[in-house]
C-alpha positions in Angstrom: -105.5 122.6 24.3 -107.3 121.5 27.4 -104.8 118.6 27.8 -101.4 120.2 28.6 -99.7 116.8 28.1 -100.8 116.7 24.5 -100.0 120.4 23.8 -96.3 119.8 24.0 -96.5 117.3 21.1 -98.9 119.4 19.0 -97.6 121.4 16.1 -97.6 125.2 16.4 -100.2 125.7 13.7 -102.7 123.4 15.4 -102.0 125.0 18.8 -102.7 128.4 17.3 -105.9 127.3 15.6 -107.2 125.8 18.8 -106.2 128.8 20.9 -107.8 131.2 18.4 -111.1 129.2 18.5 -111.0 129.2 22.3 -110.3 132.9 22.5 -113.1 133.7 20.0 -115.6 131.6 22.0 -114.5 133.2 25.3 -114.7 136.7 23.9 -118.2 135.9 22.7 -119.3 134.6 26.0 -117.8 137.5 27.9 -119.4 140.0 25.6 -122.7 138.3 26.1 -122.2 138.5 29.9 -121.3 142.2 29.8 -124.4 143.0 27.8 -126.6 141.0 30.2 -125.0 143.1 33.0 -126.1 146.3 31.2 -122.5 147.3 30.7 -122.3 150.1 28.2 -119.6 149.7 25.5 -118.9 149.8 21.8 -119.2 146.0 21.6 -119.3 145.9 17.8 -115.9 147.6 17.6 -114.1 146.2 20.7 -110.4 145.6 20.1 -108.8 142.2 20.3 -105.1 141.6 20.8 -105.3 138.8 18.2 -106.4 141.1 15.5 -103.9 142.0 12.7 -104.1 145.7 13.3 -103.3 145.3 17.0 -100.4 142.8 16.3 -98.9 145.2 13.8 -99.1 148.1 16.3 -97.5 145.8 19.0 -94.6 144.9 16.6 -94.2 148.7 16.0 -93.8 149.3 19.8 -91.2 146.4 19.9 -89.3 148.0 17.0 -89.3 151.4 18.7 -87.9 149.9 21.9 -85.2 148.0 20.0 -84.1 151.1 18.1 -83.6 152.8 21.5 -81.3 150.0 22.7 -83.9 148.7 25.2 -84.2 145.1 23.8 -81.4 142.6 24.0 -80.8 138.8 24.1 -78.9 137.1 26.8 -78.3 133.6 28.3 -79.2 134.1 31.9 -81.4 132.7 34.7 -85.2 133.2 34.3 -88.3 131.8 36.0 -89.1 128.6 34.1 -92.3 126.6 34.2 -91.7 122.9 33.4 -95.4 122.4 33.3 -95.9 125.1 30.7 -92.4 124.7 29.1 -91.8 128.4 28.9 -90.1 131.3 30.6 -92.3 133.4 32.9 -92.2 136.9 34.2 -92.7 137.9 37.8 -96.2 138.9 37.0 -97.0 135.3 35.9 -96.2 133.9 39.3 -98.2 133.0 42.3 -96.6 132.0 45.6 -97.3 128.9 47.8 -96.7 130.1 51.3 -96.3 126.6 52.7 -94.4 124.9 49.9 -92.4 121.9 51.1 -88.8 121.5 49.8 -86.1 118.9 50.6 -83.3 120.7 52.3 -79.8 119.3 52.8 -76.5 119.9 54.6 -73.7 118.9 52.3 -69.9 118.7 53.1 -67.3 119.5 50.5 -63.7 118.3 51.2 -61.5 121.3 50.4 -57.9 121.9 49.5 -56.4 124.7 51.7 -53.5 126.8 50.6 -50.5 126.5 52.9 -50.6 130.1 53.9 -54.1 129.7 55.3 -53.1 126.6 57.2 -50.5 128.7 58.9 -53.1 131.3 59.8 -55.2 128.4 61.2 -52.4 127.5 63.6 -50.8 124.9 61.5 -53.7 122.4 61.9 -53.3 119.1 60.2 -55.9 116.7 58.7 -58.8 116.9 56.3 -60.9 120.0 56.2 -64.4 120.4 54.7 -66.9 123.2 54.3 -70.6 122.7 55.0 -73.3 124.3 52.8 -77.1 124.2 53.3 -79.5 124.2 50.3 -83.2 124.0 49.8 -82.6 122.9 46.1 -80.3 119.9 46.1 -81.1 119.4 42.5 -79.0 122.5 41.6 -75.8 120.9 43.1 -74.8 119.4 39.8 -74.7 122.9 38.4 -72.6 124.3 41.3 -69.7 126.6 40.2 -68.5 128.1 43.4 -69.1 128.5 47.2 -69.6 131.9 48.7 -68.6 133.4 52.0 -68.9 136.9 53.3 -65.5 138.6 53.8 -66.5 140.3 57.0 -68.2 137.3 58.7 -66.5 135.3 61.5 -66.1 131.6 60.8 -64.6 128.9 62.9 -63.0 125.5 62.5 -64.8 122.7 64.4 -64.0 119.0 64.8 -66.6 116.5 63.7 -66.0 113.4 65.8 -68.4 111.2 63.7 -66.3 111.9 60.6 -62.9 110.8 62.1 -62.2 114.1 63.7 -62.5 115.9 60.3 -62.3 119.7 60.6 -65.3 121.7 59.4 -65.4 125.3 58.4 -68.7 127.0 59.4 -69.9 130.4 60.4 -69.2 130.9 64.2 -72.8 132.0 64.8 -74.3 128.9 63.2 -72.4 126.2 65.2 -75.1 125.8 67.8 -77.9 125.3 65.1 -75.7 122.8 63.3 -75.1 120.9 66.5 -78.9 120.6 66.8 -79.2 119.2 63.3 -76.5 116.6 63.9 -77.6 116.0 67.5 -74.0 116.0 68.6 -71.5 118.3 70.2 -68.7 119.8 68.1 -65.3 120.8 69.4 -64.2 124.3 68.4 -60.6 124.1 67.2 -60.0 127.5 65.8 -62.6 130.1 67.0 -61.9 133.1 64.8 -61.4 132.8 61.0 -62.2 135.8 58.9 -64.2 135.2 55.7 -61.7 137.3 53.8 -59.0 134.7 54.8 -61.0 132.0 52.9 -61.5 133.8 49.6 -59.2 132.4 46.9 -57.4 130.3 49.6 -59.7 127.3 49.5 -60.8 125.1 46.6 -63.0 122.1 46.3 -64.4 119.7 43.7 -67.9 119.3 42.4 -68.4 115.5 42.4 -70.9 115.8 39.5 -68.5 117.8 37.3 -65.0 116.4 38.0 -63.8 117.4 34.6 -64.1 121.0 35.6 -61.4 120.6 38.1 -61.1 122.6 41.4 -63.6 125.4 42.0 -63.2 128.5 44.2 -64.6 129.9 47.4 -65.5 133.5 46.7 -67.0 136.6 48.4 -70.7 137.5 48.0 -72.4 140.5 49.7 -75.7 138.6 50.0 -74.2 135.9 52.3 -75.6 136.1 55.8 -75.6 134.0 59.0 -79.4 134.2 59.5 -79.8 130.7 58.3 -77.8 127.7 57.0 -74.1 127.6 57.7 -72.8 131.0 56.5 -71.5 129.3 53.3 -73.6 129.4 50.2 -73.5 127.1 47.2 -73.6 129.0 44.0 -75.3 127.7 40.8 -75.2 130.7 38.4 -77.5 128.9 36.0 -80.2 128.6 38.7 -80.2 131.9 40.6 -80.0 135.6 39.7 -77.8 136.5 42.7 -75.5 133.6 41.9 -75.4 134.6 38.3 -74.4 138.2 39.0 -71.6 137.3 41.3 -70.2 134.6 39.1 -70.4 136.7 35.9 -68.3 139.4 37.7 -65.6 136.7 38.0 -66.2 135.3 34.5 -67.7 132.1 35.9 -70.2 131.0 33.2 -73.8 130.0 33.9 -74.6 126.3 33.6 -78.1 124.7 33.8 -78.2 121.0 32.8 -82.1 121.0 32.8 -84.3 120.6 29.8 -87.5 122.4 28.9 -89.6 119.8 30.8 -87.6 120.4 34.0 -85.6 117.2 33.9 -81.9 116.6 34.1 -79.9 116.4 30.9 -76.9 114.1 30.5 -74.7 117.1 31.2 -75.8 117.0 34.9 -73.5 114.1 35.5 -71.4 113.4 32.4 -69.5 110.5 34.1 -72.7 108.6 35.0 -75.6 110.2 33.0 -77.8 107.2 33.8 -78.0 108.3 37.5 -79.7 111.6 36.8 -80.7 112.0 33.1 -84.4 112.4 32.6 -85.3 112.8 36.3 -87.7 115.7 37.0 -86.5 118.3 39.5 -89.8 120.1 40.2 -92.2 117.2 40.8 -94.0 116.6 44.0 -91.9 113.6 44.9 -88.7 115.7 44.7 -87.2 113.0 42.4 -84.2 115.0 41.3 -83.3 116.2 44.7 -83.6 112.8 46.2 -81.4 111.3 43.5 -78.7 113.9 44.1 -78.9 113.3 47.9 -78.7 109.6 47.4 -75.4 109.9 45.4 -73.9 112.3 47.9 -74.8 109.9 50.7 -72.9 107.2 48.9 -69.9 109.6 48.8 -70.3 110.3 52.5 -70.9 114.0 51.7 -74.5 114.2 52.9 -74.5 115.2 56.6 -78.3 115.7 57.0 -81.5 116.3 55.1 -85.0 117.5 56.2 -88.3 118.9 54.9 -88.4 122.7 54.8 -91.5 124.8 54.4 -91.2 128.2 52.8 -92.6 130.6 50.2 -92.1 129.3 46.7 -93.2 130.4 43.2 -95.7 128.5 41.2 -97.0 128.9 37.6 -100.2 131.1 37.8 -101.8 128.9 35.0 -100.9 125.4 35.9 -100.4 125.9 39.7 -97.2 123.8 39.4 -93.8 124.7 40.8 -91.5 127.0 38.9 -87.7 126.7 38.7 -85.0 129.2 37.9 -83.1 128.1 34.8 -80.6 129.9 32.6 -81.8 130.0 29.0 -81.3 132.3 26.0 -84.1 134.9 26.2 -85.0 138.3 24.9 -85.1 141.1 27.6 -86.3 144.7 27.9 -84.0 147.0 29.8 -86.2 148.4 32.6 -83.2 150.0 34.3 -82.9 152.4 31.3 -86.5 153.7 31.7 -86.9 153.4 35.5 -86.3 157.0 36.3 -88.6 158.3 33.6 -91.3 155.8 34.7 -91.1 156.9 38.3 -91.4 160.6 37.3 -94.4 159.9 35.0 -96.5 158.4 37.8 -95.9 161.3 40.2 -98.9 163.0 38.5 -101.2 160.0 38.4 -104.2 159.8 40.7 -104.3 156.5 42.6 -107.5 154.9 44.1 -106.7 153.8 46.7 -103.6 155.9 47.3 -101.7 152.8 48.6 -101.6 151.7 44.9 -98.9 154.3 44.3 -96.3 152.8 46.6 -97.2 149.3 45.4 -96.6 150.2 41.8 -93.5 152.2 42.6 -92.0 149.3 44.6 -92.4 146.9 41.7 -90.8 149.4 39.2 -87.9 150.2 41.6 -87.2 146.5 42.2 -87.1 145.6 38.5 -84.0 146.0 36.3 -85.0 143.8 33.4 -88.1 142.2 31.9 -88.0 138.9 30.2 -90.3 139.5 27.2 -89.9 136.2 25.3 -92.0 133.1 25.8 -91.7 129.6 24.4 -95.3 129.4 23.3 -96.9 129.1 19.9 -99.8 131.3 20.7 -98.9 135.0 20.6 -97.1 137.6 18.6 -93.7 136.4 17.5 -90.4 138.0 18.6 -89.4 139.4 15.1 -86.0 137.7 15.1 -84.3 135.7 12.3 -81.7 133.0 13.1 -78.8 132.3 10.8 -78.1 128.6 10.3 -74.4 128.0 10.9 -72.3 125.3 9.3 -72.5 123.1 12.4 -76.3 123.5 12.5 -76.4 125.9 15.4 -78.5 129.0 15.2 -77.3 132.6 15.7 -79.9 135.3 16.4 -80.1 138.2 14.1 -82.1 141.4 14.8 -81.8 144.9 13.5 -84.2 147.7 12.6 -84.4 146.9 8.9 -85.1 143.3 9.6 -88.0 144.2 12.0 -89.4 146.6 9.4 -89.3 143.9 6.7 -91.0 141.4 9.0 -93.8 143.9 9.8 -94.4 144.5 6.1 -94.7 140.7 5.5 -97.1 140.4 8.4 -99.3 143.2 6.9 -99.6 141.3 3.7 -99.8 137.7 4.9 -101.0 137.9 8.5 -99.3 136.8 11.7 -100.1 133.1 11.2 -97.8 133.0 8.2 -94.9 133.2 10.6 -95.7 129.6 11.4 -97.4 128.3 8.3 -94.8 129.4 5.8 -91.8 127.1 5.1 -89.1 127.7 7.8 -86.6 128.9 5.3 -89.0 130.9 3.1 -86.7 133.6 1.6 -89.6 136.1 1.6 -89.0 136.7 5.3 -85.3 137.5 4.7 -84.7 141.3 4.2 -82.7 142.4 1.2 -79.6 143.4 3.2 -79.3 139.8 4.5 -80.0 138.1 1.2 -77.0 136.1 0.0 -75.3 136.1 3.5 -76.6 132.6 4.5 -79.7 130.7 5.3 -82.1 132.2 7.9 -85.0 130.7 9.7 -87.7 132.4 11.8 -87.6 132.2 15.6 -90.1 130.3 17.7 -90.3 132.7 20.6 -93.4 134.8 21.2 -93.9 137.9 23.3 -95.0 137.9 26.9 -98.8 138.3 27.2 -98.2 141.4 29.4 -96.4 142.9 26.4 -99.5 142.2 24.4 -101.9 143.8 26.8 -99.4 146.4 27.8 -99.4 148.0 24.3 -103.2 148.5 24.3 -102.6 152.2 24.7 -101.3 152.2 21.1 -105.0 152.0 19.9 -105.9 155.4 21.5 -105.6 158.6 19.5 -102.9 161.0 20.7 -104.2 163.5 23.3 -105.2 166.9 21.9 -103.0 168.6 24.4 -99.5 167.5 25.5 -100.4 167.8 29.2 -103.3 165.3 28.7 -102.8 161.6 29.2 -104.1 159.1 26.7 -106.7 157.5 29.0 -108.8 158.8 31.8 -108.8 155.6 33.8 -107.1 152.2 33.9 -109.1 149.8 36.2 -108.0 146.4 37.3 -107.3 144.2 40.4 -104.6 144.5 42.9 -102.5 141.9 41.1 -102.0 144.2 38.1 -99.5 146.5 39.7 -96.9 143.9 38.6 -98.9 143.1 35.4 -101.0 145.3 33.1 -100.5 148.6 35.0 -96.8 148.1 35.0 -96.4 146.8 31.4 -98.6 149.6 30.0 -96.4 152.2 31.8 -93.1 150.6 30.8 -93.9 150.1 27.1 -95.4 153.6 26.8 -92.4 155.3 28.5 -90.0 153.2 26.6 -91.6 154.3 23.3 -91.9 158.0 24.1 -88.9 158.6 26.4 -86.3 156.6 28.2 -83.8 159.2 29.3 -83.3 160.6 32.8 -83.7 164.2 31.7 -86.1 166.6 33.4 -88.6 166.4 30.6 -91.4 164.3 32.1 -93.5 162.1 29.8 -96.9 161.5 31.2 -98.1 158.0 32.0 -100.7 156.6 29.6 -103.4 157.0 32.3 -104.7 159.9 34.4 -106.2 157.8 37.1 -105.3 154.3 38.2 -108.0 152.4 40.1 -107.3 149.2 41.9 -110.1 146.9 43.1 -110.0 144.1 45.6 -111.3 140.6 45.1 -114.7 139.0 45.9 -115.0 136.9 49.0 -117.9 134.8 50.3 -120.2 135.9 53.1 -117.7 134.6 55.6 -114.8 136.5 54.2 -113.2 133.4 52.5 -111.6 133.4 49.1 -113.9 131.7 46.6 -112.8 128.4 45.3 -114.3 125.4 43.6 -112.9 123.1 46.4 -114.8 125.0 49.0 -118.0 125.1 46.9 -118.4 128.8 47.7 -118.1 130.4 44.2 -120.9 132.9 43.5 -121.5 133.7 39.8 -123.2 136.8 38.5 -125.9 134.6 37.1 -126.8 133.4 40.6 -127.0 136.9 41.8 -129.3 138.0 39.0 -131.5 134.9 39.3 -132.2 135.7 43.0 -131.5 132.1 44.0 -129.2 133.3 46.8 -132.1 135.0 48.5 -134.6 133.3 50.8 -137.4 131.6 48.8 -140.4 133.7 48.1 -143.4 132.7 50.2 -146.3 131.8 47.9 -149.8 132.9 48.6 -152.3 130.2 49.4 -155.7 129.7 47.7 -158.8 129.0 49.7 -158.4 125.6 51.1 -154.7 125.9 51.6 -153.4 125.0 48.1 -150.4 127.1 47.0 -150.8 129.1 43.9 -147.7 129.2 41.7 -149.0 128.6 38.2 -149.6 124.9 38.9 -146.0 124.3 40.1 -145.3 121.6 42.6 -146.0 122.6 46.2 -142.4 121.9 47.3 -140.8 123.9 44.4 -138.9 126.9 45.5 -139.6 130.3 43.9 -137.1 133.2 44.0 -137.4 136.9 43.6 -135.5 137.5 40.3 -133.1 140.4 40.9 -131.8 141.0 37.4 -128.7 142.9 36.3 -129.6 146.0 38.4 -129.0 144.0 41.6 -125.6 142.9 40.4 -124.7 146.5 39.5 -126.1 147.9 42.8 -124.1 145.3 44.8 -121.0 146.4 43.0 -121.8 150.1 43.4 -122.5 149.8 47.1 -119.2 147.9 47.8 -116.0 149.6 48.7 -114.1 148.1 45.8 -110.7 149.4 47.0 -110.6 146.4 49.4 -111.8 142.8 49.2 -115.6 142.7 49.2 -118.0 140.0 50.5 -121.1 138.7 48.9 -123.8 136.5 50.4 -127.4 136.3 51.4 -127.5 139.2 53.9 -125.9 141.6 51.4 -128.2 140.6 48.7 -131.3 140.9 50.9 -130.2 144.5 51.6 -129.7 145.1 47.9 -133.2 143.7 47.1 -134.6 146.0 49.8 -133.0 149.0 48.2 -134.2 148.1 44.7 -137.7 147.7 46.1 -137.5 151.1 47.8 -136.4 152.7 44.5 -139.3 151.1 42.7 -141.9 152.1 45.2 -140.5 155.7 45.3 -140.7 156.0 41.5 -144.1 154.3 41.4 -145.5 156.9 43.8 -144.0 159.8 41.9 -145.3 158.5 38.6 -148.7 158.2 40.2 -148.6 161.9 41.1 -147.7 162.8 37.5 -150.6 160.8 36.2 -153.3 162.4 38.4 -156.3 163.4 36.3 -157.5 165.8 39.0 -154.3 167.7 39.0 -152.2 167.1 35.8 -148.6 168.4 35.8 -148.6 172.1 34.9 -145.4 171.6 32.8 -144.5 169.7 29.6 -140.8 169.1 30.3 -138.7 167.9 33.3 -135.9 170.1 32.0 -137.6 173.4 32.9 -140.0 172.5 35.7 -139.6 175.4 38.1 -139.4 179.0 37.0 -137.8 181.8 39.1 -141.3 183.0 39.8 -142.3 179.6 41.1 -139.3 179.5 43.4 -139.9 182.9 44.7 -143.4 181.9 45.7 -142.7 178.7 47.4 -144.9 179.2 50.5 -144.2 176.1 52.4 -141.1 175.4 54.5 -141.3 171.7 53.5 -141.0 172.6 49.7 -138.0 174.9 50.3 -136.4 172.3 52.6 -136.9 169.6 50.0 -135.2 171.5 47.2 -132.4 172.6 49.5 -131.7 168.9 50.6 -132.0 167.8 46.9 -129.3 170.3 45.9 -127.1 169.1 48.7 -127.5 165.4 47.9 -127.2 166.0 44.1 -123.9 167.9 44.7 -122.5 165.2 47.0 -123.5 162.3 44.7 -122.0 164.0 41.7 -118.8 164.5 43.5 -118.7 160.9 44.7 -119.4 159.6 41.2 -116.8 161.9 39.7 -114.2 160.7 42.2 -115.1 157.0 41.5 -116.4 156.6 45.1 -119.6 155.0 44.0 -120.4 153.3 47.3 -120.5 156.7 49.0 -122.7 158.2 46.3 -125.2 155.3 46.4 -125.2 155.5 50.2 -126.1 159.2 50.0 -129.0 158.4 47.5 -130.3 155.7 49.8 -130.3 157.9 52.8 -132.0 160.7 50.8 -134.8 158.4 49.7 -135.3 156.7 53.0 -135.0 159.7 55.3 -135.6 162.9 53.4 -138.3 161.6 51.0 -140.1 158.5 52.3 -140.0 159.4 56.0 -140.0 163.1 55.5 -141.2 165.2 52.6 -143.6 162.6 51.1 -145.4 162.2 54.4 -145.6 166.0 54.7 -147.3 166.6 51.4 -149.7 163.7 51.0 -152.8 165.6 51.9 -151.7 168.6 49.9 -151.4 166.4 46.8 -154.7 164.5 47.1 -157.0 166.9 49.0 -155.4 170.3 48.6 -156.3 173.2 46.3 -155.3 172.9 42.7 -152.7 175.7 43.0 -151.2 173.8 46.0 -151.1 170.6 43.9 -149.5 172.3 40.9 -146.7 173.7 43.1 -146.0 170.3 44.5 -146.1 168.8 41.0 -143.3 171.2 40.0 -141.2 170.5 43.0 -141.7 166.7 42.6 -140.8 167.0 38.9 -137.3 168.4 39.9 -137.0 165.6 42.6 -138.0 162.9 40.1 -135.6 163.9 37.3 -132.6 164.5 39.5 -133.2 161.2 41.3 -133.5 159.4 38.0 -130.2 160.9 36.9 -128.5 159.9 40.1 -129.6 156.3 39.8 -129.5 155.7 36.1 -125.7 154.9 36.0 -126.2 152.3 38.7 -129.6 150.7 37.9 -130.1 151.6 34.2 -132.8 148.9 33.6 -135.0 150.3 36.3 -134.4 153.8 35.0 -135.4 152.8 31.5 -138.5 151.1 32.9 -139.4 154.2 34.9 -138.9 156.5 32.0 -141.1 154.3 29.8 -144.0 154.8 32.3 -143.7 158.6 32.3 -146.8 160.2 30.8 -146.1 160.5 27.1 -146.6 164.3 27.0 -143.8 164.7 29.6 -141.6 162.0 28.1 -141.8 163.6 24.6 -141.0 167.0 25.9 -138.0 166.0 28.0 -134.5 164.8 27.3 -134.0 161.2 28.3 -132.2 161.4 31.7 -129.5 158.9 30.6 -128.8 161.0 27.5 -128.7 164.4 29.3 -125.5 165.6 30.7 -126.0 165.4 34.5 -125.0 168.5 36.4 -125.8 168.7 40.1 -128.8 170.8 41.0 -127.7 174.3 41.9 -128.7 175.6 45.3 -132.0 177.4 44.7 -132.0 181.0 46.1 -134.1 181.4 49.1 -133.8 177.8 50.4 -130.6 178.2 52.4 -132.4 179.4 55.4 -134.3 176.2 55.5 -131.2 174.2 56.3 -131.2 175.4 59.9 -134.8 174.3 60.3 -134.1 171.1 58.5 -131.4 170.1 61.0 -133.7 170.7 63.9 -136.5 168.8 62.2 -134.1 166.0 61.5 -133.1 165.7 65.2 -136.8 165.9 66.2 -137.7 163.3 63.7 -135.1 160.8 64.8 -136.1 161.2 68.5 -139.8 160.8 67.6 -139.2 157.7 65.6 -137.1 156.2 68.5 -140.0 156.9 70.9 -142.5 155.5 68.6 -140.6 152.2 68.2 -140.4 151.9 71.9 -144.1 152.5 72.3 -144.8 149.9 69.6 -142.6 147.4 71.4 -144.6 148.0 74.5 -147.8 147.5 72.6 -149.1 151.0 73.3 -149.4 152.0 69.6 -149.6 150.5 66.2 -149.4 153.2 63.7 -147.5 156.5 64.1 -150.8 158.3 63.6 -151.9 157.1 67.1 -149.3 159.2 68.9 -149.0 162.9 69.7 -145.9 165.1 70.3 -145.4 168.1 72.5 -142.4 170.2 71.8 -140.8 172.4 74.5 -138.4 175.2 74.0 -135.6 174.6 76.4 -134.8 178.2 77.5 -138.2 179.8 77.1 -140.1 176.9 78.6 -142.8 177.8 76.3 -144.9 175.0 74.9 -145.0 175.2 71.2 -148.6 174.8 70.1 -149.6 172.5 72.9 -150.5 169.0 71.9 -148.9 169.5 68.4 -149.1 166.3 66.6 -145.8 165.1 65.1 -147.7 164.6 61.8 -148.4 168.3 61.7 -144.7 169.0 61.3 -144.6 166.5 58.5 -142.4 164.0 60.3 -144.6 161.0 59.9 -147.8 162.1 58.4 -150.8 164.2 59.4 -153.8 163.2 61.5 -157.3 163.6 60.1 -158.9 166.9 60.9 -155.8 169.2 60.7 -156.2 171.5 57.7 -153.5 172.4 55.3 -153.7 176.0 56.5 -153.0 174.9 60.1 -150.0 172.9 58.9 -148.6 175.9 57.0 -149.1 178.1 60.1 -147.3 175.6 62.3 -144.4 175.4 59.9 -144.2 179.2 59.7 -144.2 179.7 63.4 -141.7 177.0 64.0 -139.3 178.5 61.4 -139.6 182.0 62.9 -138.9 180.7 66.4 -135.8 178.8 65.2 -134.5 181.7 63.3 -134.9 184.0 66.4 -133.2 181.5 68.7 -130.6 179.8 66.4 -128.9 177.9 69.3 -132.1 176.6 70.6 -132.4 172.8 71.2 -136.0 171.7 71.6 -137.1 169.0 74.0 -140.1 166.9 73.2 -142.6 164.5 74.7 -144.2 161.7 72.7 -147.5 160.4 74.1 -150.6 158.6 73.2 
């Protein structure tokens, strides 16, 4: 399978066996990775599209669509990958923005009806038309030349060609002169495109047996490039196909599955083109065509042309457009219902709505057949005619019969059973001829797009099947779209007012991962970052090892020059993902991972300190469960402003984080948690209460234990979805008495902490304290930079009331307000008195803005 050259010569059974083995190994590896990343899932019962139950469901969806007239077979142009030897859908394409094609200007001598010559002023002599094409290899399949009936053309004289007269769009003469590097004489300045339609004929030199071919009108012809005349090959372009089919001009594509010319490309001289590839990097097919045209003196110019061009998403090789017999789904018939269904879908980001809508609006059909051995077969039988040709046969009874055989024998029997095994022929076809099974399989997007069939029907008709579909931005034309189309096609395909809901309630689109410099990751750049590298910590700066006495490094006898890294683990990978705004492309590199490591360390230190409080032997927790820590009596008797403020802020943060998580805005939720830990807890509340915990009265300590119990449990519930391994480790270190009496935070339904009555008034004080704290910290940093202080305990703060001009407790230390800590010698009673007076002052003067002075 790894060698695509060998795959083409390998029998289908061997290909399927190798593909199944590869898929099984890959699923096992991915499952292992997901588990290592602490992703929760029912891994023992995960569905696989290659399981029989799924395949039968998928065939059932196909049958439903067929019965509604949405599946048909046609010979028409499709994207074709010579490297994969199969048709492709738009979703299987990538685009090379700088693809280099060989473009050519080609002249076709024409026969002009006498009436047109009269309109042209009775001009005499040979007349030719000029076309420009970026795919000269399609010229053998040319069936017509198109003009626009309303465009102005002119007749110019080409002196280098014996004064031959050339028909060209009037607005393109100047550009054509630049290409030829010569001046052209305008003979007839104004010729309407409508005058040329059905009045001019020409001959395709590669298909002389077809006789003369017409010049016709096409709406898509413009004068923005080329010559204003377009060569039409209905077997190699959808626009060409539609125009030619309306005039009963058949599609013709003399290209084989490998993307090489067949003998039909040039029946008179097949040796000139047969077997030459048309999509190779050397442009072999186009060069051969141009060489022959040059011999006929029909090639006026050729040049390299860079433009956007489709390539196969798997092989990265060029794709061509080629008419083949394929099975299609009629998207036009379900387009209106599909558009209605997504009007009630939530999109994250909202821009995903217009993106999905545009793909649906721009699609009229879906080529659902593929020329691959690996996949679910198109359930079609083919009758063997007397001349050996095959005629496709498909009806509801045949599909039902095939599904029944698959249920008994498995999907592989489609390939392993003898080709004409009569068991596959339904009773109503028995005796009507010999039938063989088809070789086409369904598009992989049809496979994945029917995954909704595994979900149980919603209990209420207004409910969608799934809460969330999550994938990358490329899936608006892939899985998101195929899931919607197959679901709507199965449940409703009319344009009535009855709206069938989409299979998903919310559709989340994530961006892609870039390196630290914002570049797309690729092996050629050597900038690919794997999850394993993140978890190992090898992207962080090496850890500095401690030295023994005498200077020798201690690292368990490792070599002195060996690098050691701080292993981050799965929590770091998860935290990086959770802190990233996934609705756009995200970067990853050392600076980002250093910040992630810092956050993880902060979480660990915070929980370690709280666990230490709960393990105090001098003041054991006065409760046995985190689920009922504070009673109404306890709340009513919270005497300290700092405690009430802590609970008030916790309720706010808990509510905000819960809303962010519920709205899938994880980066906002984690940001709120980080700010809460860093500012409200570490630099605020924890500093305020240290002395009350360790040196205060037992009753004081017990009150703090209860408040901290609420903080601990809520904090653990906020972080458990993001860093579950740390949460488990923390919970394992909770004193056994508390752990046994509490519900595990990861198993408890997390509801945001309700606002505790009596704490709302603290918000006003909290805002002022926050402003004061910020200003004090800025002043402290400045003093540290000047070398005036080391610790924050070395400074004092004087607060002035702006209007009153009253010094609030002159010489009040900032630590007394709990902003950074509390200096030795200030009693808990004094701290409480300070808090009380400050609160009273701020309530009395709500618009007051304090000034402060920080000094040593």
